[in-house]
N, C-alpha and C positions, 0 to 999 in steps of 0.2 A: 727386762733389764739384764744386761751382761752380768754373769756371775763374777763377783769380786774375787780378787786373789786373796791369799792367806797372810802373806808376810810382805810388809812394806818397809823400805829403809829410807829415811828422809835426809838429804843433804841440806843443812840450813835449817834444822828442826826448831831452832829457838825464835824463828821469825814468828810474828803474832798469828798470821793465817796458818802457816805450817804447823805450828804447835796445837793450834785449836783443831785442826783436821786430824793431826796424829792422835790427839786424845780422844776425839770422837771416834776414830777407828779402833783405838784400843778398847773402848767402852762397848763397841759392838762385837768384840771377840777376836779381832785380828791381832796378829803379832806385829808389834811396832818397834822399830830401832831407829836411831838417828845420830847425827853428829853435827857440831857447829864450831865455828872458830872461837866464839865467846859464850861460854855457858855460865850464866850468873842469874841471880834472882831478878825479877820474879818468875821468869820462864822456866828456869830450871827447877824451881820448887813446884810450879804448876805441874811440869812434866813428872817429876818424882812422885807427886800425889797420885797421878794417874797410872803409876806403875811402869813408866817409860825411863829407861836409862839413856841420857844424852852424852855421848863421848866428846870430849873436848879435843879440838884440832881435827883436821882432815888427813887421814892416812888410808891407804888402799886396804889394809888389813881391818879397817872398821866395817867394810862391806860384808854382811853375813852371806855365806856361801848359798844359803837356801832362800834368799830374798826373791820374791816373785816379781816385785816391781821396785825400782828405785826412783823415788820422787826428787826430782832436781829443782831446788828453789831459784827464784829469779835473780838472786844475788850471786849464783855461782857462774864462774868463768872457766874457759879453757885454761889448762895449767893447774887447776885444782887437783890434787893427787887422787881424790875419790872419782872426780869427773873423768879423769884420764883412765882410771881403772875400769870404770863403767864401759867406756868406749873401747877399750883394748879387749875386754872380756866379752864384748858383744851382749851385755845384759839388757834387759828390757827396762827402758826408762821413759818417764813421763814427766811433764810438768804438773804443778798442783792444779791448774785449771783443767788440765785433761783428765786427771784422776777424778775430779768433781764430775765432769762431763761424761766420761765413760762409765762410771760406777755408781753415780748417784743422782744426776740430773735427768737422764733419759727417762721419758715416760711421766715426769712430774709436771705439776703447774709451777713454773719457775718464775718468781717475781724478783726482777733485777733492778737494782738501784744504782743510778750512774750520776755523774756530774762532777765538775771541779771541786765543789764545796757541798758539805751537808749529806754526804753518802752514809757516813757511819751512823749518824743520829737518825736519819730517815729510815735506814734499814732496820736499826734497833727498835724504832717506833712501830713499823709495819709488822715485825715478827712479834712484838708484844701484842699488837691488836689481834693478829691472827691466833696467837696463844690464848688470849682472853675470850676469843670466839669459839674456843673448843677445838681448833683445827690441829693443835699440836704440831706446828710446822717444823721442818729441817731448816737451819739457818747457817749462814756464815757471815760473820761481821768482823771487819778489821779493827776491832777495838773490843772493850769489855763492857757489855751491856749489863747494867747493875740488876735489872729484873731477872736475868738468867744466870749470872755468875760465870759464864764462860762464853767465848767468842763463837762456838759452833756446836751445832747439834745435827748429827747425821743419823736420821731414823727413817721409818718406812712410811711417814706421812706423804700424801700426794701433793703437799704444798712445800716448796722450798723458797725461802727468802734469802737473797744473796746480794752482798755489796759487789758492784760491778766496777772494778778499777780499770781506768784507761792505761795504765802503765804496761810495759811490755811482759810477755808471759815467761820467756826464758831465753838463754843465750842462743838456743837453737830454734826459736820461735818469736820473731819480733812483733807479732800482732798483739793488739791489746788484749788483756785477760779476759775482758767481758765478752769477747767474740765467741768464747767457748761455753757460754752459759745458757744457751737454748731458751732465750726469754720468751714467755707467754705474755707477761705484763712487763712493760718497761717503764721506769721513771727517769726522766732526763732533767735534773734539777737546774743546771747552769753549764755553760762551757765558756771556759776562759783558757789562756795560756798558761801552761804549767809543765812540769818535767823537761826542762831544757836540756837534760842529758840525753833524751831520746827523741824529742820532738824538735824539729827545726823551727817551726813557727805555729801559728794558730790553725792554719789551713791544713796542716798534717793532722792535728788533733780532730778538726772537724771531719776529716776523711775517715778516721777511725770510728767517729760516732755515726757517720753515713752507713758504713759497713755493718755496724750493729743494727741500726734501724731496719736495713735491708733484710735482716734475718728474723724479724718478728713476723709471726704468721698473720694471715688475714683475719683469722678469729681471734688474735690477741688483741692488746690494747696498749697504746703508748700515752703516758701522761707527761706533757711538755710544759716547761716554764715559758708561758706565753709572754713574760715580760722581758725575756732575753732574746734579742735579735738572732744570735748565734744558734740558739735552739731551734727557732722558727725556720731558719735558713736550712739547717741540715735535715730537717724532717719533711721538706717540702714534697719529696718524691716517695715518702713512706706509704705503702699499701695497707697498713694495718689501721684499724680504727685509732683516732687520735683525739684527745681532749686537752686544751690549753688550760692550765691552771695558773693564776697569779692575781696580782693587785690591779692590773689595767683593764680598761672597759672592754677590750677586744677578747678578753679570756671568756671561754664558755663557762667555766667555774671560777667566779671571781671571789677573792678574799676580801671581806668588807669588815667594817665596824671593829677594827682592831683596837684592843686596849691592853695596856701594860700595867702591872704592878710589881712590887719587889718579889711577889711569890710567883709571878709567871705571866701568861698572856692569854687573851680571850679573843676570839675571831669568829666571823660568821662565814659559812661556806654554803652556798644556796640558801636554804631556808634554816639550816641548822646551826646552832651556836656551840662552839667547842672551846674547852679550856685545857691548857697544858701548864705544868709546873716548870717551863722553860721560858727564858727571857729573850727578846730580840725578833725583829721581823724575819730573820732567816730561819729562825726556828719555827715561827708561824707558817712559813712557806713549807718547811719540812714536814710539819703535822698535817697541813693540808694535803700534800701529796700522799702521805701515808693513808689518810682518811679516805681519799678518792680511790686509791688502790684497793682497799678492804671493801669499798662499796661495789667495785667490780665483781668481787666474789661473794656479794649478798651478805655482808656482815651487817647486822642490824646497827642502826645509830647508837642506841644505847650501849651497846657493847664497844662500839668505837670510843664513845665518850668515857666509858669507865676505863678503858685502856690508857687513853691520853691522860686522864686525871692520876692514874697510879703509875705513870711512867717514871723511873727512878733515874734516868739519864745514863750516860755513858762515861766511863772513867776517862779523865783528861780532857772532857769537853766541859769548859767552865766548871770545873771541880774545885770546890772549896777544900784546901789541903789542911787549913787549920787557922787558928786566930791567936795571936800573942800580943800583949800589951795594946790591946784594942785595934790591932792591924789585921786585916784578913789578907790571906795568901790564897790566890786562886791559880789553878794549873790549867793551861789550855793548849791544845794540839796546833793551833792556828800557826801556819807559816807562809800563807800566800797573803799579799796585801789586802785583797778583798775580804778574806776570812778575819784578818786582824782588825780591819775597820769595822767590820759588822760586830765583832765580839765587843770591841771598845764601846760602840754605840749602844749595844744592849746593856752593857755594865753601867753606862752613864744613865740610862733610863732607871735602872734598878737602884743605883746608889747615888740618888740625887743629893748634892750637898757635900759629898764625900770626895776627897782628893784621889785621883785615879793615877796610878803608876803602871807604866807598861815596861817589862823587861823582855828583850827579844834576843833569841839566838839565831843567827843566820845559818841553819843546819841543812835545809833540804837541798836537793840538787839544782833547784832553781834559784832559791834566795842566796845560796853561795856564790852565784855568778851575777853579773851586773845587770841582768835582765830587768830587775824591778828597782834599778837605782834611783830613777826619778819618781816613781810611784810610792815608795816606802814612806817618805816623809809625810805625805798626805794621809796614808793609812793610819798614822798615829794622832790625827787631829783631835780626837776625843780624849786623849791623856793629858794630864797636867804635867807629868814628867815621864821621860823615856830613858831607859838604859840599853844600849846595844852592845852585845859582845863581839869578840874576834870572830870572823868566819871559821866555821868548823872545818876541820881537815884541810887547812889553808893550802898545804903543799899540793894537793891533788888538782888544784885550778890554776892555770897560767895566770901571772899577775895582771896582765892586760884584760882578762876575762872575769876577774873577781869583783864582787860587790865591795864598795869602799864605805864601811860603816862610818868612818870619821865624817864623810861628806853627807851621809843621812843625818847624823847628829847636828852637823853644822846648819844644815838646812831647817831642822826642827827649831834649833836655838834662834835662827834668825827670825822665826815666826814668833818669838817672844816667850817660848816655853822651855823649861829646864830639860836639857838633854846631855846625855854622858856617854862616852865610848870607854868601856873598860875591857881588859884583855880576857878575863874569865869570870866564872860564877863567884869565886872567893873575893875578887877585887870589886864586883858589883855589890856583894853583900857588905863589904867594908865601907863602901861609899854610901849606900842607900840608907843603912840602919840609923845613922845620926840625923837623917832628914825626916824619918817617919814620925808620925804622931797618931794618937787615937783616932779611929774612924777612917784612917787611910785604907785604901784597897790596892794590893799589889797583883797584877796579873802577869803570869810568866808564860811566854809564848815560845814553844819549842817542840819539835816532832821527835825529840830524843830525851835522855835523861838530864841533860844540862848539869852534869856533876852533882846532882841531887840538891840544886840551888833552893828548892822549896824548903826542904827540911833544915838546910844550913841557915837560911833567913829566919825561920820560926825560932830555932834554937838560939840564935844571937839575939833575937828580940826578947825571948824569955830571960835571957842572962843580963840584958842591959837594964 
């Protein structure tokens, strides 16, 4: 392995993955500094606890004179004062995926988890299985896995479990991040259109996945969603070993005898029965993928079962934020119509007889646009009532390209269910609280903070 440098400076250090890697480097004895436009909790507290000071705002003087590597986050653009200083001074700079590849992934058994949905949960599941098997894996997860308490661990283990994002790497490298991750084992959970800000259409996303599959070695392994035609199509020329996992009969590893309860799910894979404290068919598939990956590394079934049973989940993935006046408030990161639909279906299984309310913030680069204008109403079919807020950062999207939340709400209402468009979190709280009654379940979908709507809702319920 190439000797790692001693001093890193991170541009965009408060991003989830950036902060996780920065903290892991600091723990290994490297000197780490960084800057970000917005330095606020919880990431600012997390970095402070790790002994890292994050400077607020981007200024050329933030760059330490003795930095060996400047790590440039994928949100950075030309014109940023620190980016311009790096280029002017001819400093050595890398993207975050390149840092991982050059200094941490070479020579390892890298287990890479990809797909439009389920990456974070599947990566966390697989890392926890490998941990319970005694392998002490390194890992990088774009979320907070509750079993570990932090999103990254960079150590000297021969195993590295990493979430492989199809989003682009940096302003100077428009390839998908996962291209850098040297996969030995690759999971492809599903492939759908997303990231409308960087991909023109589904074909461009498929091309990225083909490139990834093309670098899996012949002695590696690909675990593929055999129920997804897009996955099957992109993998047809792959030279690595391949196993299709799924619910359909054509899958070599078929998921069978699935059962759900309020506490979780049970399923059979091959001759083995597994249980997980997670709800929904999508989480059954996530767990089946993780179990199959662990089998490739000869993890005994008993260890896999033990890990699945003790999996504590990932923050913001169907996370119960609290209960007040008999109303449960749940936080979920879902922002794609498929993810929203699967989550609501799972909650419907889990909370039979309860009224289910969905609150949605169009905040991702795709849902802010009109790409899913027609699909979104159908995504909420399992909810009894729906609230949709104004498109986030409205001014950044030309009006003719924007999602029209009012039209989504009108389509849902036409189907006979209550649906409301409100401008912001405060307006939604004002409108929904009088409607709520004991045993109701409110799930908030957003890939951002949504102006702390969860706590505002719980506080108002307690006061009313």
